[in-house]
GUSE-495055 format. One record per residue (C-alpha): x, y, z. Coordinates in pm, 1 decimal, decimal comma, always signed. Example, Ala and Ser with C-alpha at 12.3 -4.5 7.8 and 13.67 -1.06 7.14 Angstrom:
+----------+----------+----------+
:        X :        Y :        Z :
+----------+----------+----------+
:  +1230,0 :   -450,0 :   +780,0 :
:  +1367,0 :   -106,0 :   +714,0 :
+----------+----------+----------+
//
This chain:
+----------+----------+----------+
:        X :        Y :        Z :
+----------+----------+----------+
:   +406,6 :    +63,5 :   +258,6 :
:   +489,9 :   +262,4 :    -54,0 :
:   +808,1 :   +466,3 :    -56,6 :
:   +829,4 :   +800,6 :   -229,9 :
:  +1039,0 :   +813,5 :   -544,6 :
:  +1317,8 :  +1007,1 :   -374,3 :
:  +1329,9 :   +746,6 :    -95,3 :
:  +1345,9 :   +457,7 :   -341,9 :
:  +1619,3 :   +629,3 :   -542,4 :
:  +1826,2 :   +695,8 :   -232,6 :
:  +1818,6 :   +325,5 :   -149,7 :
:  +1914,5 :   +229,5 :   -504,8 :
:  +2196,6 :   +483,6 :   -504,4 :
:  +2328,6 :   +342,6 :   -176,8 :
:  +2340,3 :     +0,6 :   -345,0 :
:  +2530,5 :   +129,3 :   -647,3 :
:  +2262,1 :   +214,0 :   -905,7 :
:  +2320,4 :   +544,0 :  -1085,4 :
:  +2045,8 :   +804,3 :  -1034,0 :
:  +2009,5 :  +1163,0 :  -1164,8 :
:  +2143,4 :  +1451,2 :   -957,5 :
:  +1853,4 :  +1579,6 :   -752,9 :
:  +1712,3 :  +1733,8 :   -438,8 :
:  +1376,5 :  +1749,1 :   -262,9 :
:  +1196,6 :  +2082,8 :   -248,1 :
:   +899,9 :  +2187,0 :    -37,1 :
:   +892,2 :  +2548,1 :   -157,3 :
:   +947,0 :  +2730,4 :   -487,6 :
:  +1261,2 :  +2886,5 :   -345,4 :
:  +1408,5 :  +2546,3 :   -261,2 :
:  +1326,7 :  +2423,2 :   -611,1 :
:  +1503,6 :  +2726,9 :   -758,1 :
:  +1810,5 :  +2667,1 :   -543,9 :
:  +1832,2 :  +2297,4 :   -632,2 :
:  +1788,7 :  +2368,9 :  -1003,6 :
:  +2061,3 :  +2634,3 :   -990,0 :
:  +2297,0 :  +2389,2 :   -820,4 :
:  +2225,0 :  +2120,6 :  -1081,1 :
:  +2292,9 :  +2376,8 :  -1352,6 :
:  +2097,4 :  +2225,5 :  -1640,4 :
:  +1733,5 :  +2169,1 :  -1746,8 :
:  +1543,0 :  +1989,0 :  -1471,9 :
:  +1237,7 :  +1773,5 :  -1416,1 :
:  +1008,6 :  +1862,1 :  -1127,2 :
:   +828,7 :  +1550,0 :  -1009,7 :
:   +539,9 :  +1555,9 :   -764,5 :
:   +611,9 :  +1321,3 :   -474,4 :
:   +283,8 :  +1136,2 :   -440,1 :
:   +223,4 :   +766,9 :   -382,5 :
:     +9,9 :   +689,7 :   -686,1 :
:   +100,3 :   +583,5 :  -1037,5 :
:    +18,2 :   +775,4 :  -1353,2 :
:   +118,4 :  +1115,5 :  -1213,3 :
:   +298,6 :  +1210,9 :  -1535,5 :
:    -13,6 :  +1182,6 :  -1748,8 :
:   -204,3 :  +1373,8 :  -1478,7 :
:    +33,1 :  +1670,5 :  -1496,6 :
:   +238,6 :  +1581,6 :  -1191,6 :
:   +572,6 :  +1590,3 :  -1376,4 :
:   +687,2 :  +1913,1 :  -1538,7 :
:  +1012,1 :  +2042,0 :  -1687,3 :
:  +1203,0 :  +2367,4 :  -1660,2 :
:  +1493,2 :  +2503,1 :  -1861,7 :
:  +1656,6 :  +2694,2 :  -1576,6 :
:  +1632,2 :  +2788,6 :  -1208,5 :
:  +1379,9 :  +3067,0 :  -1264,5 :
:  +1156,9 :  +2831,6 :  -1460,1 :
:  +1189,4 :  +2569,6 :  -1186,3 :
:  +1069,0 :  +2821,4 :   -929,1 :
:   +765,6 :  +2907,5 :  -1139,0 :
:   +674,2 :  +2543,4 :  -1206,2 :
:   +721,1 :  +2455,4 :   -838,2 :
:   +486,3 :  +2737,0 :   -739,0 :
:   +222,1 :  +2585,3 :   -965,7 :
:   +270,6 :  +2224,6 :   -851,5 :
:   +314,2 :  +2269,7 :   -475,9 :
:    -23,3 :  +2288,2 :   -307,9 :
:   -201,4 :  +2140,9 :   -609,6 :
:   -382,7 :  +1807,8 :   -613,5 :
:   -274,0 :  +1531,9 :   -851,3 :
:   -498,2 :  +1225,4 :   -880,2 :
:   -661,2 :  +1314,4 :   -549,8 :
:   -329,8 :  +1352,9 :   -365,0 :
:   -201,9 :  +1687,5 :   -233,8 :
:   +146,0 :  +1778,5 :   -356,8 :
:   +363,6 :  +1888,3 :    -64,0 :
:   +709,1 :  +1811,9 :   -204,0 :
:   +887,9 :  +1785,2 :   -536,4 :
:  +1186,4 :  +1588,5 :   -657,2 :
:  +1390,9 :  +1833,6 :   -862,0 :
:  +1637,6 :  +1641,5 :  -1074,1 :
:  +1844,4 :  +1682,9 :  -1387,3 :
:  +1655,8 :  +1618,1 :  -1708,0 :
:  +1818,0 :  +1316,2 :  -1866,6 :
:  +1912,2 :  +1283,9 :  -2231,6 :
:  +1778,1 :   +935,4 :  -2299,6 :
:  +1858,9 :   +719,2 :  -2602,3 :
:  +1692,3 :   +396,5 :  -2481,6 :
:  +1448,1 :   +300,6 :  -2207,3 :
:  +1435,8 :    -32,7 :  -2026,7 :
:  +1223,2 :   -185,8 :  -1751,7 :
:  +1334,7 :   -395,0 :  -1454,1 :
:  +1152,4 :   -512,7 :  -1146,5 :
:  +1132,7 :   -777,1 :   -877,3 :
:   +777,1 :   -850,2 :   -767,9 :
:   +581,6 :  -1105,4 :   -569,1 :
:   +391,4 :  -1358,6 :   -778,0 :
:   +139,2 :  -1479,4 :   -522,2 :
:     +1,6 :  -1751,4 :   -744,6 :
:   +348,6 :  -1898,5 :   -796,1 :
:   +442,4 :  -1832,1 :   -430,7 :
:   +769,7 :  -1684,8 :   -546,7 :
:   +939,1 :  -1367,5 :   -655,3 :
:   +937,3 :  -1301,3 :  -1028,4 :
:  +1201,4 :  -1099,3 :  -1210,8 :
:  +1066,3 :   -891,7 :  -1499,5 :
:  +1282,4 :   -723,1 :  -1761,7 :
:  +1201,5 :   -548,5 :  -2088,3 :
:  +1344,1 :   -316,1 :  -2350,6 :
:  +1012,1 :   -127,4 :  -2346,7 :
:  +1061,6 :    +98,2 :  -2048,7 :
:   +852,0 :   +401,7 :  -1963,1 :
:   +519,7 :   +237,6 :  -2046,6 :
:   +246,1 :    +71,9 :  -1843,6 :
:   +398,0 :   -270,8 :  -1783,4 :
:    +58,1 :   -428,7 :  -1712,8 :
:    -71,9 :   -311,5 :  -2048,8 :
:   +246,1 :   -430,8 :  -2221,1 :
:   +207,2 :   -772,3 :  -2058,6 :
:   -137,0 :   -803,5 :  -2218,2 :
:    -63,2 :   -660,3 :  -2561,8 :
:   +296,0 :   -776,5 :  -2616,4 :
:   +388,4 :  -1042,9 :  -2357,9 :
:   +682,1 :  -1150,8 :  -2574,3 :
:   +854,7 :   -819,8 :  -2498,3 :
:   +891,0 :   -909,4 :  -2129,6 :
:  +1149,4 :  -1156,8 :  -2001,2 :
:  +1035,4 :  -1339,9 :  -1687,9 :
:  +1221,0 :  -1549,8 :  -1436,1 :
:  +1067,3 :  -1704,5 :  -1125,8 :
:  +1308,7 :  -1721,3 :   -834,0 :
:  +1336,6 :  -2046,4 :   -643,6 :
:  +1297,5 :  -1936,5 :   -278,1 :
:  +1525,7 :  -2219,3 :   -165,7 :
:  +1822,8 :  -2114,9 :   -378,7 :
:  +1774,0 :  -1742,7 :   -437,0 :
:  +1878,2 :  -1543,2 :   -743,5 :
:  +2224,9 :  -1582,7 :   -892,8 :
:  +2442,2 :  -1362,9 :  -1113,7 :
:  +2424,3 :  -1628,1 :  -1383,9 :
:  +2044,0 :  -1608,5 :  -1384,8 :
:  +2059,0 :  -1227,5 :  -1408,8 :
:  +2290,4 :  -1255,2 :  -1709,8 :
:  +2056,9 :  -1510,6 :  -1868,5 :
:  +1758,5 :  -1273,8 :  -1832,0 :
:  +1951,9 :   -983,3 :  -1986,0 :
:  +2062,4 :  -1212,4 :  -2266,7 :
:  +1701,7 :  -1271,2 :  -2366,6 :
:  +1647,3 :   -901,6 :  -2441,3 :
:  +1838,3 :   -885,6 :  -2770,2 :
:  +2072,2 :   -609,9 :  -2655,3 :
:  +2448,5 :   -573,2 :  -2684,4 :
:  +2676,0 :   -772,4 :  -2457,3 :
:  +2797,8 :   -457,0 :  -2282,2 :
:  +2443,5 :   -336,8 :  -2215,6 :
:  +2345,7 :   -685,4 :  -2105,4 :
:  +2623,5 :   -691,6 :  -1847,7 :
:  +2514,3 :   -356,1 :  -1706,2 :
:  +2147,9 :   -456,5 :  -1707,8 :
:  +2223,4 :   -787,2 :  -1533,6 :
:  +2413,9 :   -603,4 :  -1260,1 :
:  +2117,9 :   -373,5 :  -1195,3 :
:  +1874,8 :   -666,4 :  -1183,4 :
:  +2097,8 :   -833,1 :   -925,3 :
:  +2101,6 :   -515,4 :   -715,4 :
:  +1722,3 :   -487,3 :   -737,4 :
:  +1689,5 :   -840,5 :   -604,6 :
:  +1924,2 :   -764,1 :   -314,5 :
:  +1725,6 :   -450,5 :   -230,8 :
:  +1406,2 :   -655,2 :   -239,4 :
:  +1546,3 :   -906,5 :     +6,7 :
:  +1705,9 :   -651,8 :   +239,1 :
:  +1395,4 :   -432,2 :   +256,3 :
:  +1132,0 :   -710,8 :   +257,3 :
:   +985,3 :   -549,4 :    -52,7 :
:   +675,9 :   -666,8 :   -234,9 :
:   +795,0 :   -466,0 :   -533,7 :
:  +1122,3 :   -302,9 :   -638,2 :
:  +1092,4 :   -141,2 :   -980,8 :
:  +1292,0 :    +85,7 :  -1210,0 :
:  +1080,3 :   +227,9 :  -1491,2 :
:  +1229,4 :   +359,8 :  -1698,1 :
:  +1584,6 :   +242,3 :  -1661,3 :
:  +1738,1 :   +500,8 :  -1891,1 :
:  +2044,0 :   +468,4 :  -2111,6 :
:  +2223,0 :   +795,8 :  -2180,9 :
:  +2427,1 :   +881,6 :  -2492,8 :
:  +2738,9 :   +798,6 :  -2288,9 :
:  +2610,2 :   +443,6 :  -2239,4 :
:  +2533,5 :   +496,0 :  -1870,1 :
:  +2230,6 :   +321,4 :  -1720,6 :
:  +2038,1 :   +539,4 :  -1472,6 :
:  +1718,5 :   +492,6 :  -1271,1 :
:  +1495,4 :   +763,1 :  -1416,6 :
:  +1208,2 :   +655,6 :  -1192,5 :
:  +1180,5 :   +400,0 :   -915,1 :
:   +922,1 :   +239,4 :   -688,4 :
:   +964,3 :    +28,0 :   -377,6 :
:   +677,8 :   -118,2 :   -174,5 :
:   +775,5 :   -262,2 :   +164,5 :
:   +571,0 :   -543,7 :   +317,2 :
:   +378,3 :   -396,6 :   +613,0 :
:   +426,7 :   -718,5 :   +806,5 :
:   +804,5 :   -669,5 :   +802,0 :
:   +813,7 :   -310,1 :   +924,0 :
:   +931,6 :   -422,1 :  +1267,8 :
:  +1261,6 :   -504,0 :  +1095,3 :
:  +1289,9 :   -152,1 :   +952,0 :
:  +1289,8 :   +106,6 :  +1231,2 :
:  +1385,1 :   +374,5 :   +979,0 :
:  +1023,4 :   +365,2 :   +860,9 :
:   +867,3 :   +375,1 :  +1208,1 :
:   +735,7 :   +729,2 :  +1162,4 :
:   +582,5 :   +635,6 :   +827,1 :
:   +430,1 :   +302,8 :   +934,4 :
:   +103,5 :   +452,4 :  +1062,0 :
:    +53,4 :   +695,5 :   +772,7 :
:   -106,0 :   +624,4 :   +433,9 :
:   -196,3 :   +901,7 :   +193,3 :
:   -499,4 :   +708,0 :    +69,2 :
:   -640,8 :   +636,7 :   +417,4 :
:   -979,1 :   +776,7 :   +510,7 :
:   -983,7 :   +957,9 :   +848,8 :
:  -1127,9 :   +648,6 :  +1019,5 :
:   -871,0 :   +419,5 :   +851,4 :
:   -592,8 :   +649,3 :   +968,8 :
:   -727,7 :   +641,3 :  +1324,1 :
:   -765,4 :   +262,8 :  +1312,2 :
:   -405,4 :   +226,7 :  +1194,6 :
:   -286,3 :   +429,3 :  +1491,8 :
:   -478,4 :   +191,7 :  +1718,2 :
:   -346,7 :   -120,8 :  +1538,7 :
:   -694,9 :   -216,5 :  +1423,2 :
:   -750,9 :   -398,9 :  +1092,5 :
:  -1013,3 :   -166,0 :   +949,7 :
:  -1126,9 :    -73,1 :   +596,8 :
:  -1397,6 :   +179,0 :   +511,7 :
:  -1677,2 :    +70,1 :   +279,2 :
:  -1977,3 :   +258,2 :   +140,9 :
:  -2273,9 :    +95,4 :   +319,2 :
:  -2460,4 :   +161,7 :   +643,5 :
:  -2421,4 :   -164,0 :   +842,6 :
:  -2118,1 :   -169,6 :  +1069,7 :
:  -1935,7 :   -504,3 :  +1073,4 :
:  -1720,6 :   -635,8 :  +1359,5 :
:  -1573,0 :   -986,7 :  +1361,1 :
:  -1271,3 :  -1186,3 :  +1471,6 :
:  -1063,9 :  -1324,1 :  +1187,2 :
:  -1033,8 :  -1187,0 :   +833,8 :
:  -1204,5 :  -1488,2 :   +675,5 :
:  -1502,8 :  -1466,8 :   +908,6 :
:  -1539,7 :  -1092,2 :   +851,9 :
:  -1525,0 :  -1133,7 :   +473,2 :
:  -1783,0 :  -1412,1 :   +488,7 :
:  -2002,3 :  -1182,4 :   +697,6 :
:  -1969,1 :   -904,3 :   +439,1 :
:  -2069,3 :  -1146,7 :   +164,1 :
:  -2372,0 :  -1273,0 :   +354,6 :
:  -2489,7 :   -921,8 :   +434,4 :
:  -2479,2 :   -851,2 :    +59,2 :
:  -2672,7 :  -1171,5 :    -11,9 :
:  -2944,6 :  -1058,3 :   +230,1 :
:  -2966,2 :   -719,3 :    +58,2 :
:  -2762,3 :   -510,2 :   +301,8 :
:  -2458,7 :   -287,6 :   +245,1 :
:  -2161,6 :   -316,6 :   +482,6 :
:  -2014,0 :    +11,9 :   +602,8 :
:  -1674,1 :   -131,6 :   +691,4 :
:  -1445,3 :   -427,8 :   +745,7 :
:  -1317,8 :   -462,8 :  +1103,5 :
:  -1122,3 :   -763,2 :  +1228,0 :
:  -1048,0 :   -748,3 :  +1600,9 :
:   -832,1 :  -1060,9 :  +1567,5 :
:   -820,2 :  -1394,0 :  +1741,7 :
:   -791,6 :  -1389,9 :  +2118,0 :
:   -886,9 :  -1021,9 :  +2125,9 :
:   -897,0 :   -864,6 :  +2470,7 :
:  -1158,8 :   -628,6 :  +2611,4 :
:   -969,3 :   -313,8 :  +2515,4 :
:   -911,0 :   -404,6 :  +2148,5 :
:  -1269,6 :   -516,6 :  +2091,9 :
:  -1410,9 :   -211,9 :  +2270,7 :
:  -1195,0 :    +30,0 :  +2069,0 :
:  -1301,1 :   -140,2 :  +1748,3 :
:  -1670,4 :   -116,1 :  +1828,8 :
:  -1638,7 :   +249,5 :  +1931,9 :
:  -1462,3 :   +324,4 :  +1603,4 :
:  -1736,0 :   +159,1 :  +1397,2 :
:  -2016,6 :   +332,2 :  +1588,6 :
:  -1846,0 :   +668,2 :  +1537,6 :
:  -1894,6 :   +649,4 :  +1160,2 :
:  -2192,9 :   +874,2 :  +1079,9 :
:  -2315,4 :   +651,4 :   +795,8 :
:  -2348,6 :   +347,3 :  +1023,2 :
:  -2713,7 :   +290,0 :  +1121,0 :
:  -2668,0 :    -42,9 :  +1300,8 :
:  -2380,8 :   -274,4 :  +1395,8 :
:  -2347,3 :   -648,9 :  +1337,6 :
:  -2100,4 :   -833,4 :  +1561,4 :
:  -2007,8 :  -1184,2 :  +1447,8 :
:  -1776,5 :  -1382,0 :  +1676,9 :
:  -1650,2 :  -1738,5 :  +1649,6 :
:  -1492,5 :  -1818,7 :  +1983,0 :
:  -1190,0 :  -2043,4 :  +1945,9 :
:   -906,0 :  -1879,8 :  +2132,9 :
:  -1138,1 :  -1580,2 :  +2159,4 :
:  -1362,9 :  -1601,3 :  +2464,9 :
:  -1721,9 :  -1493,0 :  +2409,0 :
:  -1754,5 :  -1356,4 :  +2763,4 :
:  -1456,2 :  -1125,2 :  +2698,4 :
:  -1624,4 :   -998,7 :  +2380,6 :
:  -1950,9 :   -949,7 :  +2567,5 :
:  -1772,2 :   -744,8 :  +2833,5 :
:  -1614,7 :   -529,3 :  +2561,8 :
:  -1950,6 :   -469,6 :  +2393,9 :
:  -2115,4 :   -369,9 :  +2720,5 :
:  -1834,4 :   -128,7 :  +2809,2 :
:  -1835,3 :    +22,5 :  +2460,1 :
:  -2209,5 :    +90,7 :  +2474,0 :
:  -2177,0 :   +243,2 :  +2820,4 :
:  -1892,5 :   +471,0 :  +2709,1 :
:  -2020,4 :   +571,6 :  +2366,6 :
:  -2208,4 :   +897,1 :  +2324,5 :
:  -2355,7 :   +756,4 :  +2003,0 :
:  -2612,3 :   +482,1 :  +2056,4 :
:  -2681,4 :   +255,0 :  +1761,6 :
:  -2867,0 :    -77,2 :  +1739,1 :
:  -2647,3 :   -385,3 :  +1773,0 :
:  -2708,1 :   -749,0 :  +1680,2 :
:  -2464,6 :  -1013,2 :  +1801,3 :
:  -2394,5 :  -1368,3 :  +1699,5 :
:  -2144,1 :  -1544,6 :  +1924,0 :
:  -2057,7 :  -1910,1 :  +1946,5 :
:  -1768,8 :  -2109,8 :  +2085,8 :
:  -1558,7 :  -2068,8 :  +2397,7 :
:  -1760,2 :  -1932,2 :  +2694,4 :
:  -2059,2 :  -1889,1 :  +2465,1 :
:  -2324,5 :  -1940,3 :  +2736,2 :
:  -2157,5 :  -1695,7 :  +2974,0 :
:  -2118,2 :  -1432,8 :  +2702,3 :
:  -2475,8 :  -1454,4 :  +2580,4 :
:  -2603,9 :  -1436,1 :  +2937,9 :
:  -2402,8 :  -1117,8 :  +2995,4 :
:  -2546,5 :   -966,1 :  +2677,5 :
:  -2900,9 :  -1064,6 :  +2774,8 :
:  -2863,7 :   -903,1 :  +3117,1 :
:  -2733,8 :   -585,0 :  +2948,5 :
:  -3028,8 :   -576,6 :  +2707,1 :
:  -2821,8 :   -659,8 :  +2397,2 :
:  -2980,5 :   -899,9 :  +2149,4 :
:  -2783,2 :  -1208,9 :  +2048,3 :
:  -2879,0 :  -1467,7 :  +1787,5 :
:  -2792,1 :  -1835,3 :  +1730,7 :
:  -2654,1 :  -1802,2 :  +1376,7 :
:  -2527,7 :  -1551,0 :  +1122,6 :
:  -2836,8 :  -1561,4 :   +904,9 :
:  -3072,3 :  -1474,6 :  +1189,6 :
:  -2845,3 :  -1197,7 :  +1314,9 :
:  -2826,3 :  -1044,0 :   +966,2 :
:  -3203,0 :  -1062,9 :   +920,8 :
:  -3249,4 :   -878,7 :  +1249,5 :
:  -2984,0 :   -616,4 :  +1177,8 :
:  -3155,7 :   -534,7 :   +848,9 :
:  -3484,3 :   -482,9 :  +1037,6 :
:  -3308,0 :   -262,9 :  +1292,4 :
+----------+----------+----------+
//
């Protein structure tokens, strides 16, 4: 779950990182009031959950409160990179003499957190990693021992900056790591970390991405946990129902139990010349209600012409799945062809139930896919 910039900065401020004076505005009048209170030139930053908003015109500047009101009127209600702008972070425009980069991220290949630091802040760090990897200091954190102050100082020392700046930078890296641990973050990033003429380090921009699987430990995000700005309407509905669903661009609905099985099914449908319309994993041991809701969701997608159900019954009972399919078809106002492949626990009972209900089932994935393409 991505946090808005103002949310990330509030967390960093609570942990002791300096941030610009600011306020969140949802109207031009609020932007004017905040700018007047700040009393100096301001930046108005669209609060959207995508990167690259600055280049897309989502960050503007104003010299005074009247200018802030005018800019806010232009930004609010606009669309930046496909995202509607409903709020702005109005903050003091910093006088910056140097820009740095600092982040803690998950390195999945290394199965560890990696600390990244650079004196080239304010740029695309991925591009910098490819063109000038020597400009980025990296440190992989041993999960068993954690991240120490000494290691933070060592990273800062590799950046060829003054001792005073290195001490300040090391402190901020240590705070970022603590934030990452406390918030179960997949990413905690300050870019740029700005140095002012007074030698103060401030988070000019910040990103925090919280691991969805840890949201039960963070009740403060409960309202946000079911909302994603980049969700399609069906993905948003699936999230509300706790269904693992992703929209795709094809016309064959896919229902399976287990992410690996569903992905294998998607691949095989492609091999046979079909185009999956979605990814839906009803999970292992799914009950009648979950499976039925998943099937109803898939059948409700207008682009879906037929539905392929692929079940491997381990802890999942095939007769339970069969019951869910029958109930879903009876309740749905939209009737679409269905092909089922089920094997495993209670396989014979499940297939018999499907046969009695007039639903075709097949002995293997290949045969089921061949038939769904004909349907």
